TORGU-902144 format. One record per atom (N, C-alpha, C): x, y, z; residue in three letters. Coordinates in steps of 0.02 Angstrom, whole numbers, plus 50000, padded with zeros to 5 digits. Atoms other than C-alpha are relative to their C-alpha. Last residue first. Layout:
residues N
XYZALA...
//
This chain:
residues 340
500284999950069GLY491544943850108GLY500575001649956GLY500295005650012ARG491934948350304ARG499845000249910ARG500704999850037ALA492994962150359ALA500014992649971ALA500545002649976ALA494504958550471ALA499404999549968ALA499625007049997ALA495974964050351ALA499384995350037ALA500145002850059ARG494814980050323ARG500264991649996ARG500514999750021ARG494764984450493ARG499834995849932ARG500395006149962LEU496434978250533LEU499205001849983LEU499925006250044ARG497004991050389ARG499784992950045ARG500305000250066ASP496035004950452ASP500174993049956ASP500645003349977ASN496555002550629ASN499545000049936ASN499965008249974ILE498445003450589ILE499294996850001ILE499785002450047ALA498195020250489ALA499964991550016ALA500555000750048GLU497175028250622GLU500294995249936GLU500395004349979ALA498445023350744ALA499404999549956ALA500285001950077LEU499755032050634LEU499494992250026LEU499964997250063GLU500245045750743GLU499564995649958GLU499354998950040GLY499955039250911GLY499735001449935GLY499464994149999GLY498375034351001GLY500544998949961GLY500384993849959ARG497375018751047ARG500485004949997ARG499564995149970ALA497705004450924ALA499705005450032ALA499784992050021ARG496504992250899ARG500425003150040ARG500174994449950GLU496744974050965GLU500035006849971GLU499464995350009ALA496844957450861ALA499625005550038ALA500204993749956HIS496194941950898HIS500295005249993HIS499654994049973ILE496714929750754ILE499735005650043ILE500454994750011LEU495614911450725LEU500675005950032LEU500675001350035ARG496214893950678ARG499615008150000ARG500654994349957TRP497984899150736TRP499434997449935TRP500705004949996PRO499194883950674PRO499525003650019PRO499995004249926GLY500544896350623GLY499404994549974GLY499535007350002ALA500874903350434ALA499794995250053ALA500325002850045ASP499434917350459ASP500474991549965ASP500555003949964LEU500214921750621LEU499544995249948LEU499675004849972SER501954925650518SER499464995350036SER499735003950046ARG500954935850382ARG500364994350064ARG500775002650038LEU499924945750517LEU500364994649960LEU500345005249948THR501554948150603THR499404997949998THR499495005149999ALA502524955450445ALA499634995650041ALA500015004850058PHE501094965350409PHE500204995150010PHE500695002149997LEU500974975150578LEU499864993949945LEU500155006549991ARG502684976250624ARG499324998549970ARG499435002350015ARG503084994850557ARG499994990949990ARG500074998650055ALA501315000850613ALA500624996049945ALA500645005750008ALA501704993750779ALA499824999649920ALA499785006350000GLY503455003650778GLY499534994849983GLY499605002850045ARG502645016650730ARG500424995649993ARG500334999350070SER501095018550834SER500584997349950SER499934993750026ASP502195015451005ASP499844997449908ASP500604997550048GLY501465002251095GLY499945004549964GLY500104997449972LYS503084999451204LYS499145005049980LYS499775002249935GLU503674983051156GLU499665005650033GLU499474994449986ASP502794985650985ASP500024998750080ASP499824996250056LEU501624973150886LEU500715004550015LEU500144993550002TRP501114959951003TRP500375002849949TRP499494996050036PHE500914941751025PHE499945006850005PHE500154993149997VAL500064928451137VAL500425004349954VAL500534995650054ASN499564911651099ASN500055006449998ASN499795001150067PRO501234904151183PRO499515002949940PRO500185006050005GLY500494910351367GLY500415001349905GLY500745002650048ALA500894926751428ALA500274994149955ALA499865005950041SER502154934451561SER499334997049958SER499895005749974ALA501434951351628ALA500144994349968ALA499534998449945PRO501624969351560PRO499994992250049PRO500355000949931PRO500884963951391PRO500325000750073PRO499805007149949ARG501874969051256ARG499725000650058ARG499404998949944ARG500904983751164ARG500194993750028ARG499354994850030VAL499844981951009VAL500534999650039VAL499904992349965PHE499184965951068PHE500385004849964PHE499514993950016LEU498814950950958LEU499855006250011LEU500124992949968TRP497994936151027TRP500555004449990TRP499534995749981ALA498054918650935ALA499945007050026ALA500344992350017GLU496684905250942GLU500685005050023GLU499734998450067ASP497364887150918ASP499635006249990ASP499284998550008ARG497474885551103ARG500134999849939ARG499725007550050PRO495694888051135PRO500725002450000PRO500235000850074ALA495514904851240ALA500104993249988ALA500385003450022LYS495664905451427LYS499754997649948LYS499935005549975ALA497374912551433ALA499434995050005ALA499385003050051ALA496994926451291ALA500174992950051ALA500475004350051ALA495444929851415ALA500464996449945ALA500365006849962SER496504933751572SER499554996849934SER499675006549991LEU497814941951454LEU499554995250024LEU499755001349913SER496624956651415SER500224992249994SER500105006849985LEU496104963551236LEU500374999550071LEU499425001249948ARG495514980951194ARG500004991850014ARG499844992350001ARG494434988251042ARG500454998050051ARG500284999549930HIS494294969650980HIS500305007550008HIS499784994249974LEU494354964950797LEU499645001950066LEU500544998649965VAL494144945750760VAL500305006850020VAL499824993849929ILE495204941050614ILE499485002250028ILE500644993149980PRO494874926950508PRO500315003350044PRO500334999149943THR496644916750444THR499355004650026THR500415005550021ARG496924919250252ARG499584996150077ARG499575008249999PRO497694933950296PRO499574995349977PRO500225005249942SER496904950750236SER500364993349988SER499384999649942TYR497654968050179TYR499934992950036TYR499344998650032HIS495904970950098HIS500444998550048HIS499715005149987ARG493944969750124ARG500664999049961ARG500175003549936ALA493044985050114ALA500474995650042ALA500545005249983LEU493754989949963LEU499944998150073LEU500704997349981GLN494635007749953GLN499564995550015GLN500125001249951GLY496405002349940GLY499445002750035GLY499935007149978PRO496845008949781PRO499865000650069PRO499365001650004ALA496115024949700ALA500164992950043ALA499684993549999LEU494625032049634LEU500644998850019LEU499854995649938GLU493885014849602GLU500335006549982GLU499975003049936GLY493335008849439GLY500305003950061GLY499394995949971ARG492545016049281ARG500054995750091ARG499835004349947HIS491635005949167HIS500584999950057HIS500625002549985ALA490945017349038ALA499874996150061ALA500294993249970GLN492635026049024GLN499384999350021GLN500104994650036THR493235008348965THR499715005850048THR499924995449973LEU493824991349047LEU500025007549960LEU500744996749990ARG493034977448955ARG500145007650027ARG500074997150061ARG494934970548912ARG499295004049998ARG499484993650009LEU495434969949088LEU499845001849923LEU499475001150024LYS493934958849135LYS500405006549976LYS499944999450070LEU492754966149260LEU500674997349972LEU499955005450028ASN492604955149422ASN500075002449922ASN499245001549989LYS492964971349535LYS500124995249951LYS499714999350070ALA491204977349460ALA500804998250002ALA499885007050041VAL490484966349601VAL500255003149934VAL500515000350062SER490924980349717SER500084994949969SER499475002350070ASN491734977949889ASN499464998849964ASN499725008150011LYS490774985850017LYS500224999349930LYS500635002950026ARG490975005950034ARG500194992650000ARG499715006250032ILE492115013750163ILE499384998149972ILE500195005549976LYS491725032050183LYS500114994149959LYS500415003350040ARG492805045950123ARG499784994650028ARG499705006350014VAL493585057350261VAL499424996549953VAL500565003749987ALA493385076350233ALA500274992249995ALA500025006350048VAL494955086750267VAL499454995950009VAL500105005249977PRO494695104350351PRO499854992949951PRO500795002849997GLN495605117850296GLN499894992450014GLN500474996549964GLY497195126850314GLY499254999749992GLY500404996050064LEU498115117250163LEU499545004350051LEU499564997550057VAL499665113150259VAL499565002949968VAL499554994949975ARG498715111150444ARG500395003049930ARG500464994049997ALA497315099850351ALA500435005250021ALA500214999150076ILE498775087350289ILE499495008050011ILE499624995350020ALA499365087650466ALA500025002449940ALA499994992949970ALA497765083750541ALA500435003749974ALA500434995050016ARG497505070650403ARG500005006550035ARG500674998149961SER499055062450477SER499395003649960SER500194993250010ILE500435057950335ILE499395001450049ILE499604996149953ALA500955039750392ALA500025007350007ALA499375002849989GLY499355033650332GLY500415002250026GLY499544997149954PRO497505036150305PRO500694994950001PRO499485005349970ARG496795030250143ARG500345002950046ARG500125007550025LEU495535040650042LEU500184995550037LEU499355005949960LEU495605056350158LEU499574995349953LEU500385005349958ARG494465071750056ARG500614993550008ARG499515007449994PRO495075088650001PRO499524995750026PRO500135007449949LYS493705098249956LYS500354994349989LYS500284998349947GLU494235116149901GLU499684995450038GLU499705000349941PRO495415106049794PRO499825005250047PRO500324992449966ASN494245099349694ASN500385001950047ASN500404997450066ARG495275084449611ARG499745005350008ARG500034992250009LEU496205084549775LEU499765001949929LEU500384998650080ASP495795066749829ASP499925006049995ASP500484995950009VAL497085060349959VAL499755004049939VAL500285000350082ILE497965043749982ILE499485007350028ILE500624994649989THR499065042350144THR499865000949922THR499944993549989SER500445027750087SER499355003750018SER500044995250070GLU500365010750127GLU499965007250028GLU500845000050017VAL500825002650301VAL500025004949925VAL500505005449991GLY502564997250341GLY499374998949992GLY500594996349989ILE503425014550378ILE499734992250009ILE500054993449926ARG505215009050364ARG499435002950024ARG500324995150013ALA505144993050239ALA499815004750080ALA500724998849959PRO506304980050280PRO499635007949983PRO500035002649922GLY507904979250169GLY499205001150014GLY499834992449975GLY508014987949995GLY499755001450069GLY499975000549928ASP508064970949896ASP500135007650030ASP499484997149987LEU507494972349703LEU499995002250092LEU500164997149949ILE506494958449642ILE500435003950033ILE499614997049965HIS506474950949474HIS499835004750062HIS499285001850007ARG505754936649376ARG500445005550056ARG499644995950019ILE503844937249407ILE500804997450004ILE500334996250057ARG502464925049428ARG500445005449967ARG500075004150073ARG503264910249513ARG499805004549950ARG499395002750033GLY504124921649655GLY499824996449934GLY499964998650079LEU502424930649681LEU500544996649971LEU500724999350024GLY501834927449859GLY500105001949919GLY500425003249988HIS503534921249935HIS499294998549973HIS499915006450025ARG504424930049833ARG499674994950025ARG500134998550065VAL503744947549885VAL500194991849979VAL500654998950010HIS503814943950076HIS499894999649934HIS500295008749976GLU505604937250052GLU499315001549990GLU500025004550072ALA505924955049978ALA499884993150003ALA499295002550021THR505244963150125THR500034998349941THR499594998049984THR503684972550185THR500734997950012THR499365004549988PRO502424963250079PRO500465006250027PRO499434996550030SER500474967850104SER500914997650006SER499564997349961VAL499434955650176VAL500525003449944VAL499565002349963TYR498304947950025TYR500145005350044TYR500275001349931GLY496924956349943GLY500374997850044GLY500604995549994PHE497704954249759PHE499674997550063PHE500715000450029PRO499344944749770PRO499535002550028PRO500305006549971ASN500744953349825ASN499394997549951ASN499375006050040ALA502174967149778ALA499524993450019ALA499675003949966SER500894982849827SER500134992349952SER500295002849968PRO500364993349660PRO500304996250071PRO499915005249966ALA501595000649552ALA499495001150070ALA500625000849961ALA501625013149409ALA500034993950043ALA500295008749989LEU503215018349366LEU499485000050042LEU500545000849941PRO503645037849302PRO499854991849999PRO500954999950003ARG504985037049168ARG499724999050081ARG500224993550038ALA506885039249159ALA499325000449972ALA500455001550045ALA507375022149214ALA499675005149951ALA499655003650046LEU508885027249284LEU499504999549956LEU499404994750058LYS508115042049373LYS500444996349957LYS500304996850037LEU506615030149450LEU500545003949941LEU500165002150088LEU507995017649484LEU499465003549967LEU499485001250059HIS508815031049591HIS499744996149947HIS499984994950049ARG507205034649678ARG500614999349963ARG500465000050048LEU506815016149716LEU500145007349962LEU500035004150061LEU508395014449783LEU499545000849960LEU499394998650058PRO508535029949892PRO499834994349947PRO499425005549995HIS506615025949971HIS500605001949947HIS499184997749972ALA505865043049983ALA500394994250000ALA499645003249931PRO504325040749852PRO500585002650029PRO499355000650012MET503545055149743MET500284996250061MET499634996949936ARG501675051649736ARG500814998949977ARG499374998650005VAL500225050049608VAL500425001550066VAL499594998749942ALA498645044349591ALA500774999550001ALA499475003249972VAL497765048149440VAL500275001550069VAL499664997049959SER496025056349362SER500674993850028SER499554993350037SER495045053549218SER500395003550057SER500074994749991ARG494505036049260ARG500415005749976ARG500514996950032GLY494595020349175GLY499995006150019GLY500705003249995ALA495415010849306ALA499565005149961ALA500494997049958THR496825022949329THR499214997549994THR499714997949935VAL498225014149253VAL499595002350048VAL499765004749952ILE497415005249128ILE500215001350062ILE500725000749965ASP496515021449063ASP500264993750050ASP500345004450020PRO498485024649000PRO499524998950050PRO499975006349940ILE499395038549073ILE499484996249966ILE499335005350023VAL500015051048925VAL499864993350041VAL500035006050026LYS498275059548924LYS500374994249992LYS499924998150063LYS498565068749080LYS499844995349943LYS499395001550033LYS497725064949246LYS499975003349936LYS500205000450066PRO496685075949347PRO500434997849959PRO499914993250054LEU497225074149531LEU499794998349931LEU500415001850043VAL497405060549682VAL499705005849939VAL500564997350009LEU498755062849779LEU499754998249926LEU500225001050075THR499845049849862THR499435005850003THR500834996650009LEU500665054450031LEU499975000149928LEU500455005650020PRO502325042050096PRO499175002949983PRO500355002249950GLY503725054750065GLY499244995249986GLY500195007450013PRO504745063949936PRO499714996950061PRO499675004150034TRP503715073149960TRP500735003650007TRP500085008149976PHE502665079550124PHE500504995849931PHE499895002349924ALA502815099450137ALA500104992550012ALA499474993449963ALA503205105249955ALA500124998950069ALA499385003650042ALA502015090349876ALA500755004450047ALA499905005849944LEU500595096350014LEU500604996649962LEU499845001149928LEU500865113149954LEU500044994850021LEU499364998150008ARG500985109049754ARG500185002850085ARG499465005050016ALA499445098649768ALA500765002950004ALA499955003849926ALA498475113049850ALA500424994549997ALA499474997949942PRO499125125149718PRO499894995750046PRO500314993649991ASN498365112549568ASN500355002150055ASN499804998149922ALA499385100049487ALA499665004850009ALA500104993249994GLU498645092149319GLU499945001750082GLU500574996549959ALA499365075449297ALA499955007850014ALA500615005149983VAL500515063749226VAL499425003350019VAL500025005050042LEU501955076349150LEU499364994250007LEU500554996050043GLY501505089349273GLY500124995749930GLY500704998949984LEU502165077849405LEU499635003349954LEU500445006450012GLU503705072249309GLU499195001550054GLU499944998550059ARG504505089749335ARG499464995749974ARG500624996650012MET504085088249518MET499965001649920MET500024993050004SER505405074849517SER499175004449993SER499394998949969GLN505525055649533GLN500175008550024GLN499574996550041ILE503675049749506ILE500775002950045ILE499724998349968HIS502605034249563HIS500605005449969HIS499354996950043VAL501215032749480VAL500415002650047VAL499824994349995ILE499805023249592ILE500665001549976ILE499324999149986LEU498835010249515LEU500085006650020LEU499404996150038PRO496895008349486PRO500804998550038PRO499654997049938ASP495694993849566ASP500755004449952ASP500154994649971THR494484991949431THR500355002850049THR499944996150066ALA495444980049313ALA499615005950045ALA500644998450031PRO495384967049449PRO500205006649958PRO500434992749962ARG497094962149530ARG499395001349958ARG500855002750006GLY497544943149490GLY499655006350027GLY500534998749928LYS499264951049562LYS499434995949992LYS499775003549946ALA500344943849407ALA499655000450073ALA500025007550007GLU499054948349285GLU500484995950057GLU500475003249969PHE498754966249364PHE499744991449979PHE500084999949935ILE500564969049348ILE499284997150017ILE499715005249958LEU500664963249181LEU500005000750078LEU500615006750005ARG499304974149114ARG500464995050032ARG500514999049948CYS500514989649170CYS499384993449996CYS499444999749943ALA501884983949033ALA499414999250060ALA499775007349990ARG500564983648903ARG500484998150051ARG500695003149966ALA499815001848952ALA500304991150001ALA499825007450047ASN501805007048931ASN499264996250034ASN500344997550076LEU501585025149008LEU499994995749958LEU500634998449978ALA501755019549209ALA499685002049928ALA500174992750045ASP503225009049143ASP499525002850010ASP500064998650082ALA502994995049276ALA500155005549975ALA499954993850031ALA503284992049468ALA500094997749930ALA500055005150075LEU502644977549588LEU499925007849955LEU500394999550057GLY502824987749764GLY500264996649947GLY499825003350087TYR503574982749906TYR499485001649961TYR499975007650004VAL502754992550083VAL500314998549920VAL500504999149958THR502935012350151THR500114990049992THR500054999549930GLU504625015850125GLU499434998350027GLU500124991849963THR504775009649957THR499875000050075THR500144998249920PRO505584993549895PRO499635008250004PRO499574996049967VAL505394987049712VAL499915002050080VAL500234999049912ALA504664972049634ALA500475005050013ALA499554999649961VAL505154972749428VAL499735002250077VAL500244996649950VAL503954970949285VAL500564999450053VAL500105005449952GLU504434971049110GLU499715004050069GLU500645002050020GLY504164983348960GLY499864994750059GLY500235004650065ALA505904986648894ALA499264996550010ALA499794998450041ARG506245000949000ARG499624996549934ARG500514994650004LEU505814992449149LEU499865002349944LEU500435005050015ARG507194978149108ARG499235005650006ARG500195001450094ARG508344991449055ARG499354996050008ARG500414994550047ALA508055000149236ALA499964997749921ALA500694999649986LEU508294982149308LEU499775005349984LEU500135006850027MET510144980149228MET499155000050007MET500244998850089ALA510484998249274ALA499774994649967ALA500304995549996MET510244995349462MET499935001149934MET500725002550008ASN511064977549459ASN499405004849991ASN500025005050045ARG512704984749398ARG499274997049979ARG499974996250058PRO512714999149527PRO499864995349925PRO499384999650032THR512194986549659THR500055004849950THR500044994050031GLY510494988049741GLY500695002049979GLY499714992549959ARG510524970349798ARG499985004649945ARG499304995750007PHE509544957149686PHE499995006350051PHE500004993449958ILE508254944949737ILE500655002649971ILE499354999049952ARG507814931649606ARG499965006050021ARG499744992550003ALA506124926849545ALA500635000450042ALA500194997149930MET505724906949548MET500475006849993MET
//
């Protein structure tokens, strides 16, 4: 079973050595917990895919510690530098043309790479100690609800990995915003997160298009050994129609009501964004006392995990209405509720 380590100087030095030796380490970020390996070591990155049961067609995000490292892994353009200056360190991932130093397994065979500079102080220190960029997707079995605590990681991957760095509960709670900047004149939002599309557009001084969700591709079943330029995968993580999903089915609603929850079967859970104003039954849950989108996002995945471990046959979930992270919350709920 994996061991959870506090961020002491001795533990941090040991975990950096493990990463340099080609092992995987689960790490905290401000968004969710990630499963990290040396981004320049194809064999180490392969261990991430094996531990998660992740298809070779789903690329990894490369985490860097400094702007110097951005030039090591990607071809940065002026638009990327503008967004980096505005939002890094922070929950923004940029898709850019990659440098040859990045193995194909990291990018699903594509000529581009997803890269970000995280803000979590423990991960930033670990990046500095390891002295190399780290590739890391969420630290959970592929397709399941993302982890926001070290215990979530141990529950999901504890028998497949050895080391987990505990950085406390994730501050944001949903994965980073991803923007495609391969063509800086046509920026595209690939995944919403804590950095809004409007904020990105203000910095760039131009509109940001939104990529449409595609149905899950049969290409996800490609074996790692078959991944080549001829069998390219997704452009970035989090692009599948069904993702971030609990085992318990979810039905997504524009709005929920206490009266409907009161009449529902006892084995159906009702998940409100804001705490209902009146007393509610034991099948009613909520994400934030006042319906604040940041609080709701922070608790979203932990709440879905808790409900999934309960006696519920079905989860009725309410869409977020307004707030900085409403788009990100609704994106995760929509993918969690998707069928197939």
